[in-house]
N, C-alpha and C positions, 0 to 999 in steps of 0.2 A: 372851322375853316378847312376846306379841302386841301389835302396834302399835294404839293406839286410833284410832277414827274421829275426824277433826278436829271433827266436829259436837259430840262429847261433851266436848271441851276448849276450844272457842271461846267467846269472850265473847258477850254478848247483842247488842252492836253488830255483831260479825262475822257472827253468824247472820242478823241483820236485813238486812245489806248483802250477805250471801253471800261475804264477803271470805275466808272460810276455803278458798275454791276458787282463790284467786289463785295458789297454788303450781302447780296443774295447768295453769291457763291460761298462765302464763308459760312453763312447761316446754314445752308444746305449741307455743306461738308461736315459741319459739326453735329447736326441734328439728324442727317439722313432723311429729312422730310421737310416739306415746305407747306405752309397753309396759304390759301388764296390771298388772305390779307397781307402776307409778307411780300407779295410781288409788288414791283413798281406800279403805281397807279397809271391809268391812262392819261394822256394829255388831253386837254380840253378839245383840241381840234381833232382828236381821234375818236371822240364819242360819237355814237350812232346818230343822235339828233343833229349834231353839227354837220356830219357827213351828208345827211339827208338834205339839209338846208343848202349845202354847198353843191351837191351833185345833181339833185333832181331837176333843177331848171335846165340842165344840159343833157339829161338822159331820159326823162320821163315826159312823154308827150302831154300828159295831163297836168304837168307842172310848168308848161311853157316851152319845152324843148321841141325842136323840129325833129321829124322822123328820120333817123339815121342809125347806122350800126352802132352797137354799144361800144365797140372798140374805139371809134372816133370820138365818142363822147368822153370816155375815160382819158384818152390822150389829151383832149383839151382841158379837162379838169386838172390833170396833173402835169401840165405843160412845163411849169417852172421846175418841178421835181425831175422831169425827164431832161430838161436843159442841164441841170447839175449832174445828172447821171451821165450824160453825153460827155461832159468835160472830164469826169472821172474815168470814163472808158478810154478817152484819149491819153490821159495821164498813165493809165495802166499799160496801154499799148506801147508808149514810149519807154516806160520802165522795163517792160518785158524784153525789149530789144537792147536795152543798155547792158544787160548782163553779158550776152555774147560779144557785144562790142568791146566791153571792158576786158573779157577774157582774150579776145583777139589782139588787142593792143598790148596786153601783158605778155602774150606769147611772142609777139613780134619784138618786144623789147628783149626778151630772153634770147631770141634767135640772133639778133644783131649785137648782143652784148651791150646794149645801151647806146650804140653809135647813132648819132643824129637824133637822139631822143629829146623831144621838146618837153614831154611830161614825165615826171618821175613815176616809178611803178606803184608807189604807195597810193597815188591818186586812183589808179585802176583797182587797187585792192579795196580802197574805201568805196569805190563805185560798186565793186562786187557785193559789198555789204549793203550799201544804200539802195541799189537797184531792186533787189528782191523785197527789201523793206518798204520802199515806195510803192512797189507793185502790189504788195500785200495791203499797204495802207489804202491805196486807191481801190483795190478789190473789195476790202472790207467796208470801206465807206460807201462804195457802190452798193454792195449787198445790204448795208444798213438802211440806206435810203430806199433801195428797191423793195426790200421787205416791208418797209414802212408803207410804201405805196400799195403793195399787194394786200397787206392786212386791211387797209382802208378800202381797197377794191373788193375784197371779200365781203366786208360789211355792207358796202353799197350794193353789190349784186344781190346779196341775201335780202336787203331791204326792198330792192326793186322786185324780186320774185314775190315777196310777201305782199307788197302793195298791189302788184298786178293780180295776185290770187284773189284779193278782195274784190276785184272787178269782173272776174271771169264768170261765165254762166255756170251755175252750180251743177247742172246736169246737161252740160254741153254736148255729151256724147249722143249721137244719134243711135237709134236702136237698130242698126243694121245687123244683118245676120253675122254671126261669128264666121270669120273667114272670108267675108265679102272683100272683094278686091277694090271696091270703090273707096276713094279717099276724099275727104272733105277738104276744101281749100283752107279751112281753118284747122289748126292743129288741135288735137284733143289730148290733153295732158292728164295722165293718170297720177295718183299719188306717188306711185313708184318712180315716175319720171321726175316729179317735184323733188323727191328725196334725192335722186341722183343729181339734180341740178345744184343743190346746196351741199353735196358731198363729193362725189366722183368728179363732176365737171368743174367744181371750184378747185379741187386738187389739181386737176390738169391745167387750169388757168394759172394757178400758182407756180407750177413746174415750168410754165412757158415764159417765166419772167426774164429770161436771157435773150429776148428777141433783139435788144439793142446790141448784144454781142454779135449777132448776124449782121446787123445793119451798119454798125460802126467799127466795132473792135476787129472783127475778121478782115474787112477790107483794109483798115489802117495797118494792122500788123503784117498782113501779106504784102502790102505796098512797101513797108519798111524792110521786110525780109528780102524782097526782090532787090531793093536798093542796096542792102548789105551784100547780097550775093553778087550783084553787079560789080561792087567794089572789089570783090574777091576773084570772081570768074570771068568778068567782062561781058561780051555780047552773048555768051551762052546763056545767061540768065533770062534774056528776052525770049529765047527759044522755049525755055521752060514755062515762062508766063504765057506764051501763045498756046502751049499744050494744055495748060490749066483752063484757059478761056474756052478752047475748043471742046473740052470734055466736061464743062460745067452742065450742059443739058442732061447728061446721064443721071446724076444724082437728083436733078430737078424732076425728071420723069418718075424716078423711083419714089420720091417724096410724095407725088400725087397719088401713087398706088398705095402708099402707106396711109395717107389721109383717108382714102376710100375704105381701106380695111379697118382702120381704127373707128370710123363712123359706124360701120356694121357691128363692130364689137360692142360699142356703147349701146346700140339698140338692143343687142342681146342682153346686156347688163341691165337695161331698163326692164326688160321682160322678166328677168330673174328677180330683181328687187320687187317688182310688182307682185310676183307670185309669193315671195316671202312675206311681203306686207299684207297681202290678202289672207295668207295662212295664219299669220299672227293675229290679225283683227278678228278672225273667226275660229281661233284655235279651240275654243271650248266646243263649238259644233263639231269640229274635226275629231276631237277626242271622244265626244259622246257617240259619234257614229263609228268609231274604230277605224278611221281613215288615215291614221298616222303613217303607216308604211307606204300607202299609195300616194299620199301627198308628198312624202319625202322622195319617192321615185319621180314624181312630176317635177319637183324642184330640181332634182338631180339632172333631169333631162334638159331643163333650161340651163343649168350650170354647164353641162357638157357642150350645149350649143355655144355658150359664151367661150368656153375653153378652146373650141375649134377655131374660133376667130382670133382668140388670144395667140394660139399657136401660129396661125397665118401671120399675125402681126409680128411676132418674134422672128419668124424666118425671113420676113421682109426686112426687118431691122438688121439681121445678119447679112443679108444680101447687100443692103445699103452700106454696112460696115466694111465688107469686103471690097466694095467699089472704092471707098475712101482709103482702103489699104493699097489697092492696086494702082490708083491714079498717080500717086507719087512715083511709082516705078516707071510709068510711061513718061512722066515729065522729067525723070532723072534728077529731081531735086529732093533728095532724101535727107536734107539737113534738118536739124532739130526744129528750128523756128517754123518753117513752112509746113513741114510734115505734121508737126504737133498741132498747129492751128487747124489744118484741114481735118485731122483725125478727131480733135475735140469738137469740131463743128458738127459732126455726125449726131452726137447725142442731143445737142441743142436744137438741131433741125427737127428731130423726132418730137422733142418737148414742145417746140413752137407749133408743130403740126397738131399734136394733141390739144394744145391750148386753143388753136383756131377752131377746131371741131367743137369744142366745149363752148367757146364764145358764140359760134353759130347756133348751137342748140339753145343757149340762153336767149339769144336774140330772136329766134323763132318763137320761143314761148312768149316773150314781151311784145311781139308785133303780130303774131299770127294766131293767137288764141281767140276764141269767140267771146266777146264781151257782152255785158248787159247793155240793153238799149240806152240806159242812162249815160253810158260812156260813148255811144256811137250815134245817137239820134238827137235831133233838136227837141226843144221843150214841146211836150205833147199835151199839156194841160190847158184847158180853156180857162181864161182868166176868171170867168163868171163862175166856174165850178171849183174854185180853189178850196172851198171848205166841204164840198160834197165828196162822198166816197162811192165810187161805182164805175160804170162802163156805159158806153153807147156805141152801137153798130161797129163792132170790131171783133177780132179773133186773136187768139194767142197760141203760140207753139213753143216747144222746147228749143227748136232750132230754126234758123232763118229759112231753110229750104223746106220746112214742113208744109208749106202751102202748095208745093209742087206735086206732081204725080207720085204716088207711093208704089213701090214695087211689092211683089208678094213677100219679099223677105224684110220688109221695112215697115215698122209700126211707128207713125208719128202722130201722137194725140194732138187734136186741135180743139181748143175751147172756143166756142162761137157764141157771141152775144149779139143777137140780131135786133134787139130793142134797146131801151135804156133801162139800166138797173141802178137805182140810187138807194144805198142803205140808210136807214134812219140814224141820225146822230143822237148820242146820249141814250140809246135804247139797245136791247138785245135783238140781234138779227141772226136767224138760223139759215143754214144752207144744208139741205139734206135730200135724201131719197135712197137709192140703192148703191151697191158697190160698183166701181168703175165708171162713175159718171163725171169725174173730173172735179170733185169738190176741192180736193187739195190744190189742184191746178188753179182754181179760182183764187185762192189765197196767194199762190205764187204769182199770179198775174197782177194782183193788187200790189204786191211787193216789188214788182218790176223784175222778177226772176225769169219771166217768159218773154219771148219776142212778141212785140205788138204788131198786129197786122190790121190797119185801118181798112174798113170796107166802104166808107163814104166820106165826103168832105167834112161832115159834122161829127166824125168819130173822136172819141176821147176816153181816157180812163184816168182816175185820180185817186191818190191816197195821201191826204195832207199829213205831213210829218212834224209840223211846228210844235204841236202839243205832245208829241211822242207816240211811238208805236211799240207794242210788245207782242211777240209772237211765241206761241207755245206749239212746238212741233210734236209730231207723233213719236219721234225718237228723242230720248232724254239727252240733255247736254248742259253742262255747267251747273251752277248752284242757284240758290234762291236769291241771295243778295245781288249777285252779278255786278252791275255798274251803278246801283242805286245806294245812296247813303244809308247807313244803318239807323233804323228807327225801331227800338226794342218793342214798343207798344204795337206798332203796325206789324212787326215780324211775328209776335206771339199770336196776333189776331189771324194772320195768314196761315200759320201752322194749324190753328183751331179750324178755320173755315175749310182748309184743304185736307182735313182729316189726317194730318201728319203727326199729331202728338202721340198717339199710341205707338207709332213706328219708331219715333225718337226714343221712347222709353226702352225699346228693345235693342237700340244700337249701343255698342260698347262705350262710345264717347258722346252719346247724344247727337246734338247738331254739329259737333266737331269731328264726327266720323268721316273719314275719307271713303268716297263711294267708288273709287277706282276709275280707270278709263272707261268712257261710255256708260258709267253707272253700273259696272259689272256686278256689284254686290247687291243691287236693288232688284226687287221683283218688278214685273211689268206695271202693276198698279202703283207701286211706289214711284217709279220713273215718271208715270203720267202725272201724278199729283205733284211731284217735285217740279216738273216742267210748268204745270199750271201755276204753282205757287210763285215761280219766278215772274211770270207775266202779271199776276195779281199784285205782287209786292211792288212792282215798278210803278212809277208815277205817270206812266203813259196814259193818254186819254183814249187811245184806240187799242183794243185787244183783239188779236186774231188767234183763234183757238182751233187747232186742227184735231178734232175728235178726241178730246181728253177723256171722254166717258167710255171709250171702247174697251179699255183695259180694266175697267172697274166692275165690281159686282153691282147688282141693282140697287141695293140699299146705300152702298157707298156713293154710287152715282146720284142717288136721290139726295143724300147729304150734300154733295158738291153742288147740286143744282139749287137746293134751298138755302144752305148756309153760305156758300161761296158766290156762285153766279147770281143768286138772288139776294146777296148780302150787301152790307153797307160799303165794303171796299170796291165793289163793282158798280154800285149804283151811280147813275149819271155818266158812266163811261160808255163809249161806243164799243159794242161787242159783236163780232162776227164769229159765230160758233158753227163749226162743221160737226155734224153728228149723224149717226144712224138712228139715234133715239129721239126722234122728234116728239114722240108722245110724252116723254118725260120732261123735255125742255120747253115745250111750247107754252106752258102756263106763264113763264116769266118773259116770253118773247113778244115783240111787237111786229116783226117783219120776217117773212119766210121767202126763201128762193129755192127752187128745185131745178135740177138739171136733167136732161135726157141722157141716155146711155151713150150717145154719140158726141157728147160734150156741148150740146146746144141748150139754150134756155128753155125750160119746160113750163115753169110758172113762177109768178111772184105776186106778192101782195101782203095784206095784213094777216095776222095769225087768225083772226075771227073769220075772215072770208075763206081762207084755205082750209081751216079746220072744220067748219060747219058745212060749207058748200063746195069747196074745191077738191082737187084730186088727192089731197092729203088726208081727207076725212077717213077713208077706208083703211089707209095705212096706219093711222094713229089708233083706230079701234083695234086693229090686229096687234100692234105693239103693246097696247094697254093689256090686252088679254094675255100675251106672253109675259109681260112684266108681273102681272098678278100671279103667274105660275112660278115665280122665282122667289127664293127665300133670302133672308138676311144672312150674308156671309160673316163669319166671325171677325173679319177685318174692320167691321163697323166701329166708328168712334165711340159709340155708347155701349160697346160690348160689355157683358157682365163677367166675362171670363177673367180670371185673375191674371195679372201681369207676371211675367217671369223675371225675377230679379237678375240682373246682369252686372257683372263686375265692371266698373268703369276703367277705361284706359285712356291714353292720349288720343285714340282713334286713328293713329297713323296706319295707313295701309301700304302705300308705296314707300319702300325703304330707300334711304340714300345710297347712291352707288359707292361701293367700297373703293378706296384709293390705296393701292399697294405701297409698301415702304421698302426702300433699299433697291438692290439690283434685281433684274428680272430673274425669276426662279429658274433653276436648272431643269425642272420638270417641264416647263414651257419650252425651253430650248430642245430638250430631248424629244418632245412631241413633234416639233417642226422637223428635226433632223431625221427622225424615223419615218415621218410621212414622206419626206423627200427621198430617202434612201430605199424605200419599199421593203421588200422581204429581206434584203441583204444590205443594210445601211453602211456597215463597215467597208464592204467591198465597193459600194458606190463611191464613198468619199475617198477611199484609197485610189481608185481610178481617177477621180476628179482632181485631187490635189497632185497626183503624179503627173497627170496630163498638163496641169498648170505649170509645174516645175519644168517639164520638157519644153513647153511653150516659151518660158522665160529663157532657158538655155538657147533655144533657137533665136530668140530676140537678141541676146548678146552676140551670138554667132553672126547674125545679120549685120550688126554694127561693126563687128570685128572684120568681116569680109569686106565691107565697104572701106574700112580704114586700111586693110592690107592691100586692097586694089590701089588706093591713093598713094600708099608708100612706094609702090613700084615705079611711079613717075619720079621719085626722089632718087631711087637707086639705079634706074635704067633710063636710056633715052626713050622718048615717047613712042618712036617708031617700033621699038622692040617690045613694047607692052602688048600682050595678046588681049585686046579689048573684047573680042567676041567670047573668049574663054571666061574672063572675069565677069562679063555681063551675064553669061549663062549661069555661072556659079552663083552670082548674086541673086539672079532671078530664081534659081532652084531653091536657095535658102529661104527666100521670101515666100515661095510657093509652099514649102514645107511648114513655114511659120503660119501662114494663113490656113493651110489645111488643118494643122493642129488646133488653131484657134477656132475654126468652124466646128470641128469635132467636139471641142469643149463646150461651145455655145449650145450645140444641138443636144449633147449629153445633159448639160445643165438645164436646158429647156424641158426635157422629158421629166427630169426630177422636179422641176418647178411646177409643171402641170399636174404631176402626181400629188405633190403636196397641196396644191390648190384644191384638187378634187377631193382628196382624203379629208383635209381639215374642214372644208365647207360641208361635206357629207356628215362628218362627226358633229359639227356644230348644229346642223339642221335636225339631225336625229336626236341630239341631246335636248334641244328645245321642244321638239314634238313629244318627247317622253317625259317632260317636266310635269310634276303634279299641278293641279289647279291652283293650290295655294301659292306656288312660285309665280304663276301667271298673274295672280292677283296683285302681287307686290312688285312686279317688274313691268315698267312701261314699255310699250311696243317700240318707242323711239330708241331705247337702248339696244334692242335686238336688231333694229334696222341699222343702227351705227356699227354693230358688229359685222353685219353682212355687206356693208358698203365700205366705209373707210378702213376698218380693221382688216377685212378680207383683202382690201386693196394692197395692204402691206405685204400679205402673203403672196399675192398675185405678182407683185413686181418688186417693191422696195427691198425686201429681205433677200430673195434669191439673187437679184441682180447685184447685190453687194458682195456676195461670196467670192466671185472671181476677182474683182478689183482688190478686195482686202488681201486675198491670198497672194496675188501678184505683187502688191505693194510691199507686203512683208518680205517676200523673197527678194525684191529689188533692194530694199533697205539693207537686208542682211548681206547680200552679195556685194553691194557697193561699199559697205563698211568694211567687209573682209578684204576687198581689193585695196582700199586705202591703208589698212593696217599692214598688208604685205609690203607696201612701198614706204609707209611711214608708221612703224610700230609705235612710235611715241604718242600717236593720236589714239591709242587704245583708251586711255583714260578720258580725254576730251569726248571721244565718241560714246564711251560708256555713260559719261556724265550727261551728254546731250540726250541719249536714249532714255536714261533714268528720269531726267527732268521732264522730258516729253511725256513719258508715261505717267509721272506724277501730276502734271498739268492736266492730262487727259482724264485721270481719276477724279480730280477736283471738279472738272467740267461735268463729268457724268453724274457726280453726286448732286449737282444742281440741276442738270438738264432732265434727268429722269422724273423727278417729282413735278417739274414744270410741264413735261410732256403729258404726265398723267392728269394733271389739272386741265390741261388743254383738251385732252381726249374726253374727259368727263364734262367739259363745258360745251361740247359740241352736241351731245344728245339732246339737251333741253331746247336748243334751236330747232332741231328736226321735230321734236315732240310738239313744240308750239305751232309749227307750220301744219302738222297733222291735225292738231285740235282745231285750228282755224278752218281747214278744209272741211272737217266733220261738221262744224257748226256754222258754216258760211252764211246760210240763210238767216239764222238767228242773229248773227252778228250784225248783218246789214239791217235786219228788221229793227233791232234795238238801237241802231246807229252807234254801235260800240266799236267801230273800226279804230278810233284813236286810242281807246283803252288797250286793245290788243297790240297796237303798234308800240305803245309805250312799253308794254311787257316784253315785246321783241327786242326793243332797244336795250333793255336791261340785260337780256340774255346775250346779245351780240357784244355788248361792252365787256361782259365777263369773258367771252371767248377771245375777243380782240386783246384783252389785257394779258391773258396767258400766252397768246401767240406772239405778241410783241416781245415779251420776256424770253420766250423760247428762241426766237430768232436772234435777239441781241446776244444771248449766251453763246451762240455759234460764232459770232464775230469776236467775242472775248477770247475764246480758245485759239482761233485761227491767228489772231494778231500775235499772241505770245509764242506760239509754236514757230511762226515765221521769223520773228526776231531771234529766237534761239538758233534756228537753222542758219540764218545769215551770219551770226557770230561765228558759228562753226566753219562756214565756207571762207569767211574772211581770215580767220585764224589759221586755217590750213594754207591759204595763199601766202600769208605773211611768213609762215614757217618754210615754205618751198622756196620763196624768193630770197629771203634774208638770212636763213639759217642753213638749210640744206643746199641752197643754190643749185636746184635741179635744172635739167635742160628743159627746153621748150615743150618737146613732145611729152615728157613725163609729167611736167606741170599741167599741161592741157588735159592729159588723160585723168590725172588725179582730181583736178578741179571739176571736170565733168562728173566724176564719180561723187564728189562731195555735193555738187548741185543736185544730182540724182538722189543721194542719200537724204539730204535735208528736205527735198521735195516729197520723197517717199515718206519720210517721218511725219510731215504735216498731214499728208493725205491719209496715212495709216491711222494716225490718232483721230482725225476727223471721221473716217469711215468706221473705225471700231466703235467710237462713241455714237455715231449716227445709227450704226447697226443695233446697238443696245437700246437706243432711244426708240427706234422703229419697232424693236422687239416688244415694246409696251403693248402694241396691238396684239402680238402673239400672246402676251400675258392675259390680256382681256378675253381673247378667244379661249384660252386654256381655262379660264375661270368659268365661262359658260359651258364649256364641254364637260366640266366636272361638277355640275350642279346636282341637286337631288333629283332622282329619277323614279318613275314608276317601275313595277316589276318587268323584267325583260321577257322577251319571247323565247320560248323553249320548245323542243320537239315534243316533250311530254304534254305540253299545254295545248296541243292541237286536238280539237274534238273530232269525233267520227264524222264521216261524210254526210251521214243521214241526219245528224243533229242540227237544229232541234226539230223533232217530229211533232211537238205539241208545245202549247204555251203554259204547261203546268209549272207553277212556281210555288216552292215551299220554303218558308223563312222560319228559322228557329233561333231564338235568343240573340237577335241582331242588335248590336250596339255600335255607334259610330261617332267619330269626332273629326273635326276639320284639320287637326294637326296631331302628331303623336303625343304631344304634351298638353294638348288643349282639352277643355271640358267636353264631356259627352253631350251630343245633341240628339241622339236616339238612345233609348233605354230598353234593352231586352224585349224587342219586338218579335212576336211569333205569329204567323198567319199562313194560310194555304189558299192559293188561287188556282182553281182547276182550269184546264185548257178551255178557252172560249168564253170564260166569264168576263163580265164587265164590272169593274170595281171602282167606285167613286171614292176619292180621298178628300176629306174636308178638314179644316182646322184654321184657326186664326193665324195671322202673320207670326212666324217664329215657332209654329207648332211642330215643324219638322217635315213638311210635305216635300220640299225641294231636297232636304237631306236624305229622305227615304229614296228618292229617285237616284241621287248621286251614289248612295251606298249600294244600290242594286247593280250599278255600272262600275263599282269599285273605283270611283273617283276620289273617295276619301277613305282614311283608315277605318277598318271595321273589325268587329269581333262577332263570333257566332257563325252560323252556316246559312248559306243560300243555295238551294238546289233548283236548277232550271232544267226541266225535262230530264230529270234523273242524274244530272252531272253537277258536282260542286262547282260553283262559279269561281271559287278561290283557286281551283286547280286548272283553270282555263287561261290561255293567253288573252290579254286584255283586248287585242284587236278582234279575236274570234268571238269574245263575249259581247262586245259593244256593237259589232257588225250584225249581230243577231237580236239585238234589242233596239228598237227605234224610239227616240224621244223627240217630240216636237215642242219647242218652247213657245212662249206667248208671242215673242217678236222673233221670228226665224230669220236666219242670215243666209244669204245666197252668194254664190261665186260669180265672178265676172265671166262672161261667155254667153253661149246660147242657152235657151230654155232646155234643150236636150242635154247639154252638159251638166245642167243643175239637177235634172232628174236622174241622170245616169252618168256621173262624172268619169267613170272608168270604162265606158263602152260595153257593159255587160248585157244589155237588153235591146230588143229591136223596137222600131218606131211604133208598131201596133200595140205593144204592151205600154209604152209611154203614153200614147194618145188615150188608151183606155184608162190609165191612171188619172190623167187630167180630167177626163169626163166624170170619172167616179168622184173626184175631189170637188166637183162643182163648176169647173170651167165651162162645161158645155151649156150650163144655164145662162152664160153670158155671151158665148161666142156668136150666137145669132144676132145679138143686138149690136155687136161691135163692127159689123160690116167689113169694110176693107181693112180696118185697124185690128182685126182679130189676131190673136196671138197664135203663133205656130211654134213648132219645135225649133225652128231656125231663128226665131226672134231673139234679139240680143238683150242681155241683162247686165246692168252695171254692177260694179263691185259692191257686195253687201246687199244688193237688191234695192239700192237707193232710188232707182228710176221707177220703182213700183210702190203702190200703197201697201200698208201693213196687211190689209185684207187680201190683196193679190199675192203677197208673199206667203201668207198663211195657206192659200189654196195650193201654191206650188210645193210648199213644204209637206202638206198632206198627200199630195200626189207622189212625192218622193218616198214618203212612208209606205204608200200602197205598192210602189214599184219594188221596194226592198223585201216585201212579203215576210216581214218579221212575224214571228208567232207571239211576240210580246211587244205591245205598243203602249207608250206612255204619252198622254196628251196633257200639257201644262197650260190649260186654258187656251188651247191652240186654235179656237174658232171665235175668239172674242170680237174680231173685226170683220167677221163674215155674216152675211144677212141670214135671217131665220130660215128662209126657204132652202138655201144651200146647206145650212146646218142639218136640217131635217133629212135631206137626201144623203148627206154624208154619214149620219148615224146608221142609216139603213145599209150603206155600203160596208161599213166597218164591222157589221155583225158577222158571225161565222166562227171559225176555229181559232180566231185571233183573240188572245187575252188582252183586255184593255184596262190600263190604270189611268183614270181620268182625274187629274188634279183640278178641283173645281173651285172657282171663285163665285160662279153663278150656279146655285144648287139645282135649278131647274134642269140643267144639262145632265144630271146624274140620277134623277128620280126614277128612271126606268132601268137603273143598274141592277145587276144580280146581288151585289153586296155594296155596303157603304162602310168605309173605315173613317172613324173620327179620331183625329190626333190632337193631343194637347201636351205641350212641353216635352215633345219627343216620346210620348207614350201612347199606346193604343188604349183609348178609353171605351170605345165601342166598335164592334165589327160584326155585322150580320146583314141580312137582307133589309131593304127599306121597310118592309112590312113588319118584320120582327122588331126592328128598332123602334117603330112607332107604337108597339105594344108594351114597351118598357116604361113602367111608371117612373116619373122623375128622370127619364133618360135624357142624355145631352142632346141627341138628334131630335127626339120628340119635343124637347123644350124649344128647339129652334123653330119647329113647324108650328107648335101651338101658339108661339108668340108672334107669328106672322099674320099679317092682315089677309093673307091668301090661304089660310089653313084648310078650308074645304077643298079648294082646287088642288092643293098638293096631295091631300089624302086621296082625292079622286084619281090623280095621276098614278099613285101607287096601286090602287085597286085595279085600274085599267091595265097596268103592266102585268098584273097577275091573271 
């Protein structure tokens, strides 16, 4: 049975005093640590599933809600909670005014010596105790309910963003040129923006929780204060009220300016987070290219732009604050109540402004993003075609405006079906031809990911989903089982048919091995087979396979075709297979569709017709010839090579996030203080705290001046009081006070911006310098959490608390000192109150710190889940697995909500106790002054005001100090990531000569390598020499060490031995210098968001002529003429990761980038697997010359014309010589591969022809 939440079983007194939290507080105080299961569980009505059922009918248009701003929907959902909050706000306002009324009546009693007194003084003394207690009670209950609402609102908004993300078009970005001024009416949301919505914007919404303060509390309290002043001053109070009303438009105008600046700042934050997200997602490419310093500079530029707007925002806040300081001077109502209310309103206005901007951004995302047609169009399926799969007379585009005229800077692909295409049910259907023909787009159209454009009244398209659809994308995502119940027999059969059994034997924990984010630990072929296995394992009747053979060698491809696609698990299911390799797959197919290069239908029909008489006949004959020239790669399931025994582990890759214990470390605080203080931190803080002290003295002098002015009317006739003199004196003191305050704010602002810039730079540089192993075990979401919510604490929370904490401590000490001068007997009560306050604060911190850490750690999984869903959006919708991922999100939200509710409740616990303690002190002092000392009215009033100020400062100081340490948990998390393991730093001695490298000569001697300092060796004593300009093929089974050799050459893993590149030891070179002069092209290259130009030349080092030449040399010219108006230019836009392009297109761009870099050493890791044979042939000719090539081959035909071939096995070189020499070795490994091949004669002929 589920444990109930203590709130639901606690008594009224327990809830009022928050004593139901005592169990958590005591446990944390005793153990200095809390586990998640020790926190109070969530109430049933706080769970994510309940909140969705309650809120979506009023917020989500697809759940029955009418279209309206999200704010109005939330107000309706929580209408009863806001009704209770309104009542508590009014109670708080009345209690706030009760204290000065009680003090006024008590002073009047003392002035008149009790004459005509109707009420005894003890009544007012009791009210002096009850009023702040009731005010605190109302305040804490208000915050208790308000926070409860906000935690629910956070969960609801996160659920809304997630649910809406499942509806948006996966590639909604148009391919406009980078920098184009045109804007779509529909918002285009990047992953950086989504991360900000659920981090920064949600934080701003939470901070705007006091909007009821502006709507109810402020008007009510000001009205009561005006009435109170009227009772004292008479008609003059109405003059003051008129002055306030007339000057109200001034702060309103400033508030609009602040809102505009804050909106711009958030846009810059989006850009920075997007840059960091992109860098993290492609950090391996960044490191392999030696781009870390330049990427760090680029992110720093984004950060500097953000800080510019942050500085503007802070200066406008200062201006707004000064206005609120000056307005009371003009109104001449400088009393505590009115002045305090107006002054405190300033910060709440800013918070409400921030919240409004964030609400608007969330609302824009929910209402202005481009959705799939399924959520915007009427049913488009002909009832008669329900079971058919296909199209008739229609077109498809990625965006709704793609049918319009294209500009020279815009490429909008249009898939056109001018006839009827109906795929055969229960059979294998092929879609093939050449690169860039829209084959993937055809699958996307079937899945509803593209916008449907009917071209005739009888247009239709259909993909029946009742019997299930499984989609295997080109990019690996998720695992094999996914959302299908586990069937061991079926699972083992899938592993066998997808040729995964040999791979599992090499994994440390078999099929329990974590593959990391985006399958980072898998090879391209393993990713392709894993994705295929997921589709085949599913029970779906329809399989959509997007070129799973492209990343495989020929014999593994043949195995997949024969054993898997032609096997019993696929038999009887409808398969639509995208492939370049029609020759290999056509024997098991029944129907074939081919597309033109412009996206139109080229041909369709039975395999027999198209193979024997149609346009595919010549292509298939050519592919058969090429396939016969390719050898079996050692990845083959039936490989005779012995398996390498691997020690079994639990297979965990991503490590759990460490939770610190105890107080925040002094080293973390030191890092923050040094970053804020710059080169002279001691001088900085001496000036800062000295200025704060002077400002406090001026504040006391300001109050004393006003009191001294009022005293003159008691001692002299009103006509003899020099009003102008005292007015100027008072105005002068206020001017000095505000001048000093402004100087402090500006001085602190520069320190704050400095710390934000320095710590952010340290964080980014630390992450960019992290070794690959750290990246493998650290999810991107944790890094995103550091650069968003944790950096947010450095940007605002922590620096903004320095001045209030310092000021409150000075106020508390000076007020207590003043009390002790007049009433020394209160030294012991004052010391006791201070000690008890500190003790309560210490207990509170002991509980709050671990809860804050649990809360921070619970946030990253929510961000990670959202990122994973965006990455696999098409697959999730294809498998109809939205509900599965929604349930997983609910679990993560519940975990975060549970920690947040406990976190907020603990704040109420400490505030209630400190307030009661302070009230007892004030009431005790009043009792002593009236009944024991029998002080006069002026002395009593003065000391009571000091007592109220002391107790108020005590409460605020305890709260601020503990809040500061709690917020410093973010500082601790940043400090942890700044001090992670790093690669070797850049030094002056590590810079190579300007002429280096002059050649691609590479000499390796006794090279051994391992993936971690204490891990097993993966390379063993390798020695070889590659002369400049030589082409060397590297072959070996999975796990032979091909990728490890590449990483060791780039010093990405720990190595022993020597590597000499063009005469220089690579171990003596800076990593960025080494890696920037060796280019590696992976099997599935990653691209940056921006223009094609920025991908070829990210840092503006080459002119357009060189870039265009590289594109032509890489094979783009072979396609440009066929693309017509859709041809790609240097200004064409590319989405993050290159997701808007096919794998083949990405490979062409990556090859062009390698040509641009002009490296003397080039490593190709099956970098042409998705490129057509014609382009590959042209590319091989282009790459000849003085460039040394290392070609990691899965298809041996690509290296038969190499100068040398290196055969690796278990991390050792077993053969290394020319192909001709290796074929002459009796019983040689390489010769055995060739002799066992069906194409033996053709392969020997290739070697002979190469000589």
